[in-house]
Each structure stands twice: as structure tokens, then as C-alpha cells.
C-alpha positions in Angstrom: -5.6 53.7 18.9 -7.6 50.5 18.2 -10.0 50.4 21.1 -11.8 47.3 22.4 -11.6 43.9 20.6 -15.0 43.2 19.1 -14.6 39.9 17.2 -12.7 38.0 14.5 -12.9 36.1 11.3 -10.6 33.2 10.3 -9.7 33.0 6.6 -7.1 30.7 5.2 -3.8 31.4 7.1 -5.0 34.8 8.4 -7.1 35.9 11.4 -8.9 39.2 10.8 -9.6 41.0 14.0 -12.3 43.7 14.4 -11.5 46.5 16.9 -13.7 49.5 17.8 -11.5 51.8 15.8 -9.8 49.7 13.2 -8.7 46.3 12.0 -5.8 44.0 12.7 -4.6 40.9 10.9 -2.5 38.0 12.2 -1.0 35.9 9.4 0.6 32.6 10.2 3.6 32.2 7.8 5.2 29.2 9.4 4.8 27.6 12.9 7.5 30.1 14.1 6.8 33.2 12.0 3.8 35.4 12.6 2.9 38.6 10.8 1.0 41.4 12.5 -0.6 44.0 10.3 -3.0 46.9 10.4 -3.8 49.1 7.5 -3.4 52.4 9.3 -2.9 54.5 6.1 -3.5 52.2 3.2 -4.3 48.6 2.2 -1.4 46.2 2.4 1.4 47.2 0.0 3.6 44.8 -1.8 6.6 44.3 0.3 9.9 45.6 -1.0 11.8 43.0 1.0 9.6 40.0 1.1 9.3 38.6 -2.5 7.9 35.3 -3.6 7.0 34.2 -0.1 6.2 30.5 0.2 4.1 29.9 3.3 4.5 26.6 5.0 1.6 24.4 6.0 1.2 25.6 9.5 -2.1 24.5 11.2 -3.3 26.8 14.0 -6.3 27.1 16.3 -8.2 30.2 17.4 -9.9 30.7 20.7 -11.9 33.8 21.7 -12.9 34.2 25.4 -12.8 36.8 28.1 -12.1 39.6 25.6 -8.9 37.9 24.5 -8.1 36.2 21.3 -5.6 33.3 21.4 -3.9 31.9 18.3 -1.9 28.7 18.7 0.6 27.1 16.3 2.8 24.1 16.9 5.5 26.3 18.3 3.9 29.6 19.5 0.9 30.9 21.4 -0.2 34.5 20.6 -2.7 36.4 22.7 -4.4 39.5 21.4 -6.1 42.0 23.8 -7.8 45.4 23.5 -5.8 48.0 21.7 -4.2 45.3 19.6 -1.8 44.4 22.4 0.2 41.3 21.6 1.9 38.8 23.9 3.8 35.7 22.6 4.7 32.5 24.4 6.5 29.3 23.4 4.7 26.0 23.2 5.3 25.4 27.0 3.7 28.7 27.9 6.9 30.6 28.7 6.5 34.2 27.8 8.9 35.3 25.0 7.8 38.9 24.3 5.0 41.1 25.6 3.6 44.5 24.6 4.2 47.2 27.2 1.0 48.1 29.1 2.0 51.6 30.2 2.3 54.8 28.1 5.6 56.1 26.7 7.3 58.1 29.4 10.8 59.3 28.4 13.4 59.7 31.2 13.4 63.1 32.8 16.2 65.3 31.4 17.1 68.1 33.8 18.7 71.4 33.0 18.5 75.1 33.9 20.2 78.4 33.3 22.8 78.7 30.6 22.9 74.9 30.1 19.2 74.7 29.4 19.4 75.0 25.7 22.2 72.4 25.4 20.7 70.0 27.9 17.3 70.2 26.2 18.6 69.5 22.8 18.8 65.7 23.3 15.5 65.5 25.1 13.7 67.8 22.7 15.0 65.8 19.8 13.8 62.5 21.1 10.4 64.0 22.1 9.9 65.6 18.7 10.9 62.4 17.0 8.5 60.4 19.1 5.7 62.7 18.3 6.4 62.3 14.6 5.8 58.6 14.7 2.3 57.8 13.4 2.8 54.1 14.2 4.7 52.8 17.2 4.9 49.6 19.2 6.2 49.4 22.7 7.5 46.1 24.1 8.2 45.2 27.7 11.9 45.4 28.5 13.3 42.4 30.3 16.3 42.6 32.6 18.5 40.0 30.9 17.7 41.0 27.4 20.3 41.5 24.6 19.7 43.0 21.2 21.5 42.4 17.9 21.0 43.1 14.2 19.8 46.4 12.7 22.5 46.2 10.0 25.8 48.0 10.3 24.9 50.6 12.9 27.7 52.0 15.0 28.3 51.0 18.6 28.7 47.7 20.4 27.5 44.3 19.3 24.7 44.4 21.9 22.4 47.3 21.0 20.6 47.5 24.4 20.4 51.2 25.5 20.9 52.5 22.0 18.6 54.6 19.8 18.7 54.2 16.0 17.1 55.8 13.0 16.4 53.9 9.8 17.0 56.6 7.2 19.8 56.0 4.7 22.3 58.8 5.3 25.4 59.9 3.6 27.4 61.5 6.4 31.2 61.6 5.6 32.2 62.8 9.0 34.1 60.2 11.1 31.5 57.7 12.3 31.3 57.4 16.1 29.2 55.4 18.5 26.5 58.2 18.8 25.6 58.0 15.0 21.9 57.2 14.8 21.7 56.7 11.1 24.0 55.3 8.5 23.9 54.3 4.8 21.6 51.3 5.3 18.2 50.6 6.8 17.6 47.0 7.9 14.8 47.2 10.5 15.4 43.7 11.8 16.2 43.1 15.5 17.2 39.9 17.3 16.5 39.6 21.0 18.1 37.1 23.3 16.8 36.4 26.7 17.6 33.4 29.0 19.4 31.6 26.1 16.2 31.9 23.9 16.1 34.1 20.8 13.5 35.8 18.7 13.5 38.4 16.0 11.3 41.3 15.0 11.3 42.5 11.4 9.4 45.9 11.0 8.7 46.0 7.3 8.0 49.7 6.9 10.2 51.7 4.5 9.4 55.2 5.9 11.8 56.7 8.3 11.6 54.5 11.3 13.1 54.4 14.8 14.3 51.6 17.1 14.7 52.7 20.7 16.2 49.9 22.8 15.9 51.4 26.2 17.5 54.9 25.7 14.1 56.6 26.1 13.1 54.5 29.1 14.6 51.3 30.4 11.1 49.8 31.1 10.4 49.2 27.4 11.9 49.1 23.9 10.1 50.3 20.9 10.0 50.6 17.1 7.9 52.9 15.0 7.7 55.0 11.8 6.7 58.5 10.7 4.1 57.0 8.3 2.9 53.8 6.8 1.2 50.8 8.2 1.8 48.6 11.2 3.5 45.6 9.6 5.9 43.5 11.5 7.0 39.8 11.7 7.7 37.9 14.9 10.3 35.2 14.3 10.9 32.6 17.0 14.1 30.7 17.4 14.8 29.4 19.9 18.4 29.7 18.6 19.8 32.8 17.0 20.7 30.6 14.0 17.0 29.7 13.7 16.0 33.4 13.8 18.5 34.4 11.1 17.2 31.4 9.1 13.6 32.6 9.6 14.4 36.2 8.6 16.2 35.1 5.4 13.3 32.8 4.7 11.3 35.9 4.4 13.7 38.3 2.8 15.9 36.0 0.8 19.3 34.4 1.1 22.6 35.7 -0.3 23.2 33.9 -3.6 26.4 32.1 -4.3 28.9 34.6 -5.9 31.6 34.0 -8.4 34.7 32.6 -6.8 37.0 35.4 -7.8 34.9 37.9 -5.8 36.3 36.3 -2.7 39.9 37.2 -3.8 41.7 40.4 -2.8 40.5 43.6 -4.2 42.3 46.9 -4.6 40.6 50.3 -4.9 41.2 54.0 -4.6 39.7 57.3 -5.6 41.1 57.0 -8.2 43.3 54.7 -10.3 43.4 57.1 -13.3 44.7 57.6 -15.9 45.2 54.2 -17.6 48.9 54.4 -17.0 48.4 54.5 -13.2 46.1 51.5 -13.3 48.5 49.4 -15.4 51.3 50.4 -13.0 49.2 49.1 -10.1 48.4 45.9 -11.9 52.0 45.2 -12.8 53.3 46.0 -9.3 51.0 43.3 -7.7 52.4 40.7 -10.0 56.0 41.9 -9.6 55.8 41.8 -5.9 54.1 38.4 -5.7 51.0 39.7 -3.9 47.8 38.1 -5.1 45.0 40.3 -6.4 41.9 39.6 -8.4 40.1 42.9 -8.7 40.9 46.5 -9.5 38.2 49.1 -8.8 37.7 52.3 -10.8 36.1 55.2 -8.9 34.3 58.2 -10.5 37.2 59.7 -12.4 37.2 57.1 -15.1 34.0 58.6 -16.5 33.6 61.4 -19.0 32.6 64.3 -16.8 31.1 61.9 -14.2 28.4 60.8 -16.8 27.4 57.3 -15.8 28.0 54.6 -18.4 30.7 56.6 -20.2 34.6 56.6 -20.2 36.9 59.5 -20.3 38.8 58.8 -23.6 41.7 61.0 -22.6 42.3 58.9 -19.5 41.3 55.6 -21.1 41.6 55.9 -24.9 40.7 52.3 -25.6 38.9 50.9 -22.5 37.9 47.6 -24.2 41.5 46.9 -25.1 42.8 47.9 -21.7 40.3 45.7 -19.9 41.1 42.8 -22.2 44.8 43.1 -21.4 44.2 43.3 -17.7 42.0 40.2 -17.9 45.0 38.4 -19.5 46.9 39.3 -16.3 44.1 37.8 -14.3 42.4 41.1 -13.2 38.7 41.8 -13.1 37.7 45.4 -13.3 34.8 46.8 -11.3 33.5 50.3 -12.1 31.5 52.7 -9.9 28.1 53.8 -11.1 26.1 56.4 -9.3 22.4 57.0 -9.8 22.7 60.7 -10.6 22.3 61.2 -14.4 23.9 64.5 -15.7 21.4 67.0 -17.1 23.0 67.3 -20.5 21.2 67.4 -23.8 22.8 65.0 -26.3 23.9 62.6 -23.6 22.1 59.4 -24.4 21.3 58.3 -20.9 19.8 61.6 -20.1 17.9 61.9 -23.4 16.4 58.4 -23.1 15.4 58.9 -19.5 13.8 62.2 -20.2 11.9 60.9 -23.3 10.4 58.0 -21.4 9.7 59.8 -18.2 12.1 57.6 -16.2 13.2 60.2 -13.7 11.7 61.2 -10.3 9.7 64.4 -10.5 8.7 67.2 -8.2 5.1 67.4 -7.0 4.1 69.1 -10.2 5.4 66.3 -12.4 8.6 68.2 -13.5 11.8 66.1 -13.5 13.5 66.8 -10.2 17.1 68.2 -10.4 19.7 68.3 -7.7 23.5 68.5 -7.7 25.9 65.5 -7.4 29.2 64.8 -9.0 28.2 65.6 -12.6 26.6 68.9 -11.5 22.9 69.3 -12.2 21.5 65.7 -12.2 18.3 63.8 -12.3 17.4 60.6 -10.4 16.0 57.5 -12.1 12.8 56.4 -10.5 13.9 52.9 -9.6 10.6 52.2 -7.9 9.1 51.9 -11.4 9.6 48.5 -13.1 10.2 50.0 -16.7 12.9 52.2 -15.2 14.6 49.2 -13.5 14.5 47.3 -16.8 16.0 50.3 -18.6 18.7 50.7 -16.0 19.4 46.9 -16.2 19.8 47.1 -20.0 22.4 49.8 -19.6 24.7 47.4 -17.7 25.5 45.8 -21.1 27.3 49.1 -22.0 29.9 48.2 -19.4 30.0 44.5 -19.7 30.5 44.7 -23.5 33.7 46.5 -22.7 34.9 43.9 -20.3 33.7 45.3 -16.9 33.3 42.4 -14.5 31.2 44.0 -11.7 29.4 47.2 -10.8 29.9 49.3 -7.7 26.8 51.4 -6.8 27.5 54.4 -4.7 25.7 57.6 -3.6 22.4 55.7 -3.8 20.9 56.7 -0.4 20.1 58.7 -2.6 22.7 61.4 -1.8 23.1 64.9 -3.1 25.3 67.8 -2.5 22.3 69.7 -1.1 21.3 67.2 1.5 18.4 64.7 1.4 15.8 65.0 -1.4 12.7 66.9 -0.4 9.9 64.8 1.0 7.5 65.6 -1.8 9.7 64.3 -4.7 7.3 62.0 -6.5 7.9 58.3 -7.4 5.8 55.9 -9.5 6.1 53.0 -7.1 5.0 50.4 -9.6 1.7 52.1 -10.1 0.9 53.3 -6.6 2.0 56.9 -6.6 4.0 57.9 -3.6 6.7 60.3 -2.4 10.3 60.3 -1.4 9.5 59.5 2.3 8.4 56.0 1.3 11.0 55.3 -1.3 14.2 56.8 0.2 15.2 53.8 2.2 14.6 51.4 -0.7 16.1 53.5 -3.5 19.5 51.8 -3.2 17.7 48.4 -2.9 15.9 48.9 -6.1 19.0 50.2 -7.9 20.9 47.0 -6.7 18.1 44.8 -8.0 18.1 46.5 -11.4 21.9 46.2 -11.6 21.9 42.6 -10.6 19.3 41.6 -13.2 21.1 43.6 -15.9 24.4 41.9 -15.2 22.8 38.5 -15.1 21.2 39.0 -18.5 24.2 40.6 -20.1 26.8 38.0 -19.0 24.9 34.8 -17.9 27.2 34.7 -14.9 26.5 35.3 -11.3 26.5 39.1 -10.9 28.9 41.0 -8.7 27.2 44.1 -7.4 28.4 46.3 -4.5 26.1 48.8 -2.9 26.5 51.4 -0.2 22.8 51.9 0.6 20.4 49.1 1.1 17.2 47.8 2.8 16.1 44.5 4.2 16.4 41.9 1.4 19.2 43.6 -0.6 21.3 40.5 0.1 19.5 38.8 -2.8 21.2 41.3 -5.2 24.3 42.8 -3.8 27.2 42.7 -1.4 27.7 45.7 0.7 30.4 47.7 2.4 30.1 49.9 5.5 30.6 53.1 3.6 33.1 56.0 4.0 35.1 55.0 7.1 38.3 56.6 8.3 41.9 55.4 8.8 41.4 55.4 12.5 42.0 52.6 15.1 38.5 53.3 16.5 37.0 52.6 13.0 38.9 49.3 12.9 37.5 48.4 16.3 34.0 49.5 15.5 34.0 47.5 12.2 33.9 44.2 13.9 30.5 44.5 15.6 29.2 46.3 12.5 30.1 43.4 10.3 28.8 40.8 12.8 25.5 42.6 13.0 25.3 42.9 9.2 25.7 39.1 9.1 23.0 38.6 11.6 20.8 41.0 9.5 20.9 38.6 6.5 23.9 40.3 4.7 26.3 37.3 4.4 28.6 39.0 1.9 29.9 42.3 3.4 33.1 44.2 4.2 34.7 47.5 5.0 37.2 49.7 3.3 40.4 47.9 4.6 42.8 50.5 5.9 40.1 53.2 6.0 38.8 55.5 3.3 39.5 59.0 4.7 42.4 60.4 6.7 45.9 58.8 6.4 46.6 55.1 7.2 49.7 54.1 9.2 51.8 51.0 8.5 50.7 49.4 11.8 47.0 50.1 11.2 47.1 48.7 7.7 48.9 45.5 8.8 46.3 44.9 11.5 43.4 45.8 9.2 44.7 43.4 6.5 44.6 40.6 9.1 41.0 41.3 9.7 40.3 41.6 6.0 41.7 38.1 5.4 38.5 36.7 7.1 36.0 39.3 5.9 33.8 38.2 3.0 34.5 41.3 0.9 38.3 41.9 1.1 38.8 45.4 -0.4 41.4 48.0 0.3 40.0 51.4 -0.5 41.2 55.0 0.1 40.2 58.5 -0.8 41.7 61.1 -3.1 44.5 63.2 -1.6 45.2 60.6 1.2 48.6 58.9 1.2 49.0 55.8 -0.8 47.5 52.7 0.9 48.5 49.7 -1.3 50.3 46.8 0.5 53.7 48.1 -0.5 53.1 51.8 0.2 54.7 51.9 3.7 57.7 49.7 4.4 59.0 46.2 3.8 57.5 44.8 7.0 54.0 46.0 6.2 54.3 44.7 2.7 55.5 41.3 3.9 52.6 41.1 6.4 50.1 42.1 3.8 51.5 39.5 1.3 51.4 36.7 3.8 47.8 37.3 5.0 46.5 37.8 1.4 48.1 34.5 0.5 46.4 33.0 3.6 43.2 34.3 2.2 43.8 32.6 -1.1 44.4 29.3 0.7 41.1 29.7 2.5 39.1 30.4 -0.6 37.4 26.9 -0.7 36.4 27.2 2.9 34.9 30.7 2.4 33.1 29.4 -0.8 31.7 26.5 1.1 30.3 28.9 3.7 28.6 30.9 1.1 27.2 27.8 -0.6 25.8 26.5 2.6 24.5 30.0 3.5 22.4 30.0 0.3 20.3 27.4 2.2 20.7 28.4 5.8 21.0 32.2 5.6 24.1 32.2 7.9 26.9 34.6 7.1 30.7 34.1 6.9 31.6 36.5 9.8 29.7 35.6 12.9 29.6 36.7 16.6 30.6 33.9 18.9 27.1 33.8 20.4 25.8 32.4 17.1 27.4 29.1 17.9 27.8 29.4 21.6 24.4 30.7 22.7 24.5 28.6 25.9 27.7 30.4 26.9 26.6 33.8 28.2 30.2 35.0 28.2 29.9 35.3 24.4 27.0 37.7 24.4 29.0 41.0 24.5 32.3 40.1 22.9 32.9 42.8 20.4 36.5 42.1 19.4 36.5 38.5 18.4 34.5 36.7 15.7 33.9 33.4 14.1 34.7 32.8 10.4 32.2 30.1 9.8 31.9 27.7 12.8 35.5 26.4 12.7 37.8 29.4 12.9 37.9 31.9 15.7 39.6 35.2 15.0 40.7 37.5 17.8 42.5 40.4 16.0 44.6 43.0 17.6 42.8 46.3 17.2 44.8 48.8 19.3 47.8 50.7 18.4 51.0 49.4 19.8 49.4 46.3 21.3 51.5 43.1 21.0 49.3 40.8 23.1 45.7 40.4 24.0 43.2 38.5 26.1 41.3 35.9 24.0 38.1 34.2 25.3 37.6 30.7 24.1 34.0 29.5 24.3 32.7 26.6 26.3 31.9 23.3 24.7 35.0 22.8 22.6 38.8 22.6 22.8 40.7 25.1 20.7 44.0 24.9 18.8 46.3 27.8 18.3 46.6 28.1 14.5 50.3 29.2 14.7 51.7 27.1 17.6 49.3 24.1 17.5 48.9 24.5 21.3 45.6 23.1 22.6 43.3 25.0 25.0 40.2 24.0 26.8 37.1 26.2 26.1 35.4 28.3 28.7 38.5 30.4 29.6 40.3 33.5 28.7 44.0 33.3 27.8 46.7 35.8 27.0 48.0 35.4 23.5 51.3 37.1 22.4 50.6 38.8 19.1 53.6 40.7 17.6 52.7 42.8 14.5 52.9 39.8 12.1 50.6 37.6 14.2 46.8 37.7 14.2 45.5 35.4 16.9 43.6 32.6 15.2 42.1 29.5 16.9 40.7 26.4 15.2 37.9 24.4 16.8 39.1 20.8 17.7 37.7 18.3 15.2 37.8 20.8 12.3 38.6 19.8 8.7 39.4 22.9 6.6 39.7 22.7 2.8 42.6 24.7 1.3 43.7 25.7 -2.2 47.3 26.4 -3.3 48.2 30.1 -3.4 47.6 31.8 -6.7 48.1 35.3 -8.0 44.4 35.3 -9.0 41.5 32.9 -9.1 41.9 30.7 -12.2 45.7 31.2 -12.6 46.2 27.5 -11.8 44.0 24.5 -12.4 43.3 23.2 -8.8 43.8 19.5 -9.1 44.7 18.8 -5.5 42.6 19.7 -2.5 44.4 20.1 0.8 42.6 19.1 4.0 43.9 20.9 7.1 42.8 18.6 9.9 42.7 19.3 13.6 42.2 15.8 15.1 39.9 15.0 18.0 42.0 14.2 21.0 39.4 12.0 22.6 36.4 9.9 21.4 33.9 11.5 19.1 33.4 12.3 15.5 33.1 15.3 13.2 32.1 16.0 9.6 32.7 18.5 6.9 31.0 18.9 3.5 33.1 20.5 0.7 31.4 22.0 -2.4 33.0 22.3 -5.9 31.6 23.8 -9.1 32.8 26.0 -12.0 33.0 29.1 -9.8 31.0 31.4 -12.1 27.9 30.1 -13.8 24.4 29.2 -12.7 24.9 25.6 -13.8 25.1 24.5 -10.2 21.4 25.2 -9.8 20.9 22.3 -12.3 23.1 19.9 -10.3 26.4 20.6 -12.0 28.5 20.4 -8.8 30.4 18.0 -6.6 30.0 17.3 -2.9 32.7 15.7 -0.8 31.9 14.6 2.7 34.9 14.2 5.0 34.5 12.6 8.4 36.7 12.0 11.3 36.1 9.5 14.1 38.1 8.7 17.2 37.2 5.4 18.8 40.1 5.0 21.2 43.4 6.6 22.1 45.3 4.7 19.5 43.3 4.9 16.3 41.8 7.8 14.3 39.7 7.1 11.2 39.3 9.7 8.4 36.9 8.9 5.6 35.9 10.6 2.3 32.7 10.0 0.4 31.6 11.7 -2.8 28.0 12.4 -2.1 27.2 14.3 -5.3 28.9 14.0 -8.6 27.7 16.4 -11.3 30.8 18.5 -12.2 33.3 16.9 -14.5 36.5 18.7 -13.3 37.1 16.6 -10.2 40.2 16.7 -7.9 42.9 14.3 -8.9 44.4 13.9 -5.5 44.0 15.0 -1.8 46.7 16.2 0.6 46.0 15.6 4.3 47.7 17.7 6.9 47.3 16.4 10.4 48.1 19.0 13.0 49.6 18.1 16.3 49.8 14.5 15.5 52.5 11.8 15.1 50.9 8.4 14.1 53.4 5.6 13.6 51.4 4.0 10.8 48.8 5.1 8.2 46.7 2.5 6.4 44.3 2.9 3.5 42.4 -0.1 2.1 44.7 -2.5 4.0 47.9 -1.0 2.6 50.4 1.3 4.4 50.7 4.9 3.1 53.9 6.9 3.0 53.8 10.0 5.1 56.0 12.9 6.1 56.5 13.9 9.7 57.1 17.6 10.4 57.6 19.3 13.7 53.9 19.4 14.6 52.3 18.0 11.6 51.9 14.8 9.7 51.4 15.0 5.9 50.3 12.4 3.4 48.6 12.3 0.0 46.1 10.0 -1.7 44.8 9.8 -5.3 41.2 10.7 -6.0 38.8 7.9 -5.1 35.1 8.0 -4.8 35.3 6.7 -1.3 38.2 6.0 1.0 38.9 5.4 4.7 42.3 6.1 6.2 43.3 4.5 9.5 45.9 6.3 11.6 47.4 4.0 14.3 49.5 4.2 17.4 48.7 7.9 18.0 
């Protein structure tokens, strides 16, 4: 494609390479992030994912000899050969990733006779897809190579051997491992080889394909049906570094409002108003915490977005006000399809200002979705995004607390929009092929900016479709799953890979959207949801009721207990999101993220870390009441329920009756806890509980807790508090616990602290030279101290 390398020119942070048949560019973003670009069909387009990029000062050298160009940074060496072949090495000369030198040769797929047509289908499909790709990169496959990321694709955690398509797809049939396309397109891949990680972000919004050894096990590849060659290589060497580098490019998940981490109840649909009030009252009567009620499409007037059905909700503003007094926040669904209906203000305004996508002749494009004949706002056009953003005030003025964007792949009842539907693309006219994968991304951006302007608070937006970088604007869920055990099982690697793909705030429809849930399945799914960033129970119309009390007393009690555990853990989850705003790390994480040196963690699909301190090993099979749990090397682990201590690097059998989700805490952990509340804000939290898992031998640990008002952007101006808790074990007899307030900017400080020491029985506790009173329970020691800027507690005679 490129021919022989002829020469180069160095300009600022970019090396411009001249080939016989084209040009290539190498841009040094940081010492560990390199962009490779070639304008195959157009000059460089403004990235939809990479916004406001700040390049680091990253000196590099260039050497050209023996028909090979070598670019060196502090961390990487890049060699460029004829045909724009790229090899990358670390600073010590160890090869990290190399372009494949052979030609693409798919595996032979044999068949004859009556089976020929069926057997050929898979091979012909792959061959036709390969031939459609105008841009494609082949990389050499290594034997011990593992792949992660790519958003919430189905299948196992390790994606080696899979083949995926990046084309946002609304497919309501039960999702299975063979699904190639889902609702989201996040063309970001993490590779792990010999305990060293790197990432590849292919920033091309056209339909793209990642083949990770399904076509041929000698290479893996990525490519697209159109557009430019444009990808970033992100060096680790840790997976954490790679995620940090990717989110450095595409953005971090912003800190949400605290209530968004509470329990959320949804269904298609809680209408009319009487049904919604009945739901709200039942949660309070049954002592089950809940913060959010979602309204699906039936609350609207004829499915017209930004409207209310006045028969079902005669006075929505009054209704939402009264629900707010009960502690509820109402989130309403908004689809992109605008009903074609003269006299309907949203349609009239959009038509008058030419805000809708058009056919190739400039006529507004019409397709069918829930309202019937509908038009699609052209979110690729900034004036349209501003208009859509301004419409959010219609909802917030009535008391709506968040917006749920659905059907924004964009979906229609007649399948995908035609390729030639035209979009403005901020002044660079294009068609549906380029905009499809970023349509939901742009809709989320407009919604986020509209809510921020209308309320001044941190926006809560949920989206089904997204692209790389959507984490800056929205949380996501995995779409229309089913009430099947297989979907519970599959949700764990989906959520872990979403986290590795920059989406720190994500979840599933707890209990399953379609089909009918069972009591046992809901109980087990609730246990998983307790540790999932977005904790929302959602079910479809005509399925059986799926609320916590809808089955039997046992299921209700299990749901109540785990939802209450979730509310205790709110400060821990909030801390994770606050820290993630700097690091890019998610809440739900595969074990390998923290135990990269333990190769046993590389393909664990059914356990996950909640932050770095809590290991969750849920039961995800019907009728199972025990399971094998692998505990990673490098730490000791404490059973959350029994306080039994286990060495890492081993598998154990954990008994897990229906009311027990196996949970293990890393030794040395300090977990902040809140009192249980019916909803966030019901009680003034004046006391913070520290759930402490002491070090058994020498060493130390540290935990930083964050506190702010839970809703505004004031924290960005320093209006927050930071508390640093540390623990040090110097000998077998004495444990020191210290607290230091390292930032004081928020006036509502804690008045006291409650310390819960697990598995400990000290005979004396001393603070500032004075003995403290304490309570000794079966396997815990509990004591309290008043708020002090700094304190050190000494626990003697362990």
C-alpha cells in the first residue's frame, strides 16, 4: 500500500514520513504514547474521542539508516520500515509488538456436498468482511498473549481467538458468546505478554473489526471499511498504566453525584402515576433503601420526547416534588427519535432550523421508532447539540434528576439507517457510515452539557450506545439482557472489560430485562449488583414483577440486606470514583489489574475486585451453594463473613448458601462505611466508620478518604476534605493507627470516628497517652474517637 520508505521530516512532536505511495506520521504524545497516522482518504479529522489533548514534554531522537527509520523516546523505540511496517520495543530493546510480515491468510474452512452452503457461510462472511476493509493492520501474534478491553463485548475476559465488529447494534435476541457486535464501539485493546502490557486504540469511527486470532492464529488485526489509518500505541508496562494512558487520551469518568451510587429501580413501565407512588411507598414500608425510580417510554405523550402523558401523570411537577420529599430522584428515558408531527414543538423547531439528518438529496430522513414516523437529530452538528442540550431544561424544570438515553445506536424498527443518510459533522459533510458509532456519544455529550447548564450540578446521564471517550459524559449499562443465568455469568467479564476500556461507571439490568427472573437468580444478581457501579434493577413489559419483594420473603430479605450493605459501602465507592477521576481506574476490576505478576489471574471470569481492597467471588450458577475461589498471590485475605484468614496464591472452597456472596478483604485494608439510610441525604452523616482488617505481621498500609457535598462542582475549587488513615505494625504486640486531615476545604466535617478492628483482641487502646474505652465482640473490637485534625491510636498486647 505504501511502498518503499523514501525519507522523513521532523516537525515539533511529529515525524512526517515519505513513502513511494503515500505519507505516514508518527506523533509523540508522551514518552509512552505514540500515534500512527496516514491520510488514506482525507486529512486528519478532529477526533470524536480525543478532546483537549495536552501533550507532555517528550524529547525524542530520529535516526534513518539502512532503509529503516528509528524513533526513540525515554521509554520506547519505534522502527519504521517499507510499507509503513511498525515494530515497537521497550527502552531495553525488548520487543513489545511487531507488524506481521506475511499476507493475510485465513484458516482453510472445508466443506462439500449438502453442507457446503452452511460450512461456507462463516468463511465467506469473514472473507467478505476482510475484503471490505480499506484500512487494516496486522500484528504478529505471540504465544503467551492475552487480550482485554473492547468494551462490553460478549464472551470471556480474555478475548484471544475472538472476532468482533465495532458497529453499534440493537439486537434484542438473547446475547451469546458468538455475538460480534453490541450496543457500544470502543476500539481499544489491551495486550498482556510476559507480564508486560500495552494498548492499541484505533480511533476510526467507521465500522471496524478486531480479529484476535480467529482468522489465523499467526496474527491479530484491526481495520475499518473506510477512513484513515489512525491508531495510538500505549505502553504500560502495567495494565494500570495502559488504562491511565488511554484515559489520558480519551478522558476520565467525572465524579458523579453521591445519590447515583444508591439503589435504582426501573421497569418498562411504572405508569400511571398511581403505580409509581405505590412502588415508592412500598420501598419505604418494607425498609429497603432506594434512591432512584426510572420512567420508561410510557410516561410520554405518544412517545414524543420531552413531553408527559397528562392522563397518566396529570401534574408531573407536583408528583416529582412529592417523590423528592420521600427521598426519590426520578430519571426519565429520552430517545433520539422525534415524532413527525406538525404542531409538536420539538419537531417544528428541528425542522425549521434544519436540525435533522437528511437523505442524500437534503430531505429530512424519516424512519420508524416508538412514536411512529420519526426524524433523527444530527448530533454531529454543534448547533443541534446545543439545541438538544437546551431541551433538557424542559425536564429538569419539572424536577427530573437524570436522563436515560436509549435507542441511540441509532436504532429503528427498520434496521440500521442507510449508509447514505447525510450528517453535517461540524462542517465536514459526511454520511451515516462515519457517524453511526458516535451518534450515541454525541447525544450523551449534548445531554450532559444541557443538564450541567440547567442544574449546575454534576449531570447523571445513562446511555446504551457509546464510543471511546463517552465516559466523560455518561454512565452506561450493557443493554437489553435476559433473566438467564448465562447472562449473569457473562455480565462479569463484560463489566470488567468495560472498566478496562475507560468506562468506570457502568452496570447491567440487575435481574435481567427480558424473560422472567426467578427468586434465586434475583438474589444472586442482587449480590453482584451491590458491588457494581450502576446498581439498577430493570425489567421489560409483560415480564413478571422483579422488585425485591416480588418473589418470596427469603428473596426480599436477601435483597434488603445486600442493598443495605451497598449503602454502607457508599463512601468507599465514592472514594474510588474520586480517585478514578485522576487515575482512570474503574470500580469493578479484573484481578489481573492488581495482580499482573500472578498469571493465575489472567483468565478468571467469575471473580472481580471492587477497588483494590475487596474481592468478590459471586455464585453465578443455579442451585450452587459453594464455589472455588482463587485468592491472588502477594496478600493475605480475610473472609468478610467469618473473619477467617487465608494466604494468597491458592484456591479454596467457600460455602455459599443463598444468602452468602463470597467476599474477601485484602489484609491491611481500611474501609470507610456510612450508616444505612433509606436514601442518600436522609441522615446527616456525622460519624464515619472505619472497617479495619489489621496487618498480622510487620508492615504498613494507607487509605485516603474523600468528603464533599456530593452534588456540586465546588470540589473542583478545593471545597472538599481529605483524611489519610494509616496502619503500622512494628512488632507482634503493638499496632498503630493514625489519622491526618491532609486537606480541609469543606465545612461539614465528621464529628466522630468509629473504628471496627476485625479479628483482633487488644488488651489496651491508648490515644494521646490516655486509655480509650472499647467494646470487645466475638471477632471484632470497636471504639470511637471524637473528630481531631490528627490522632494516633496505639493498640497493645495484641
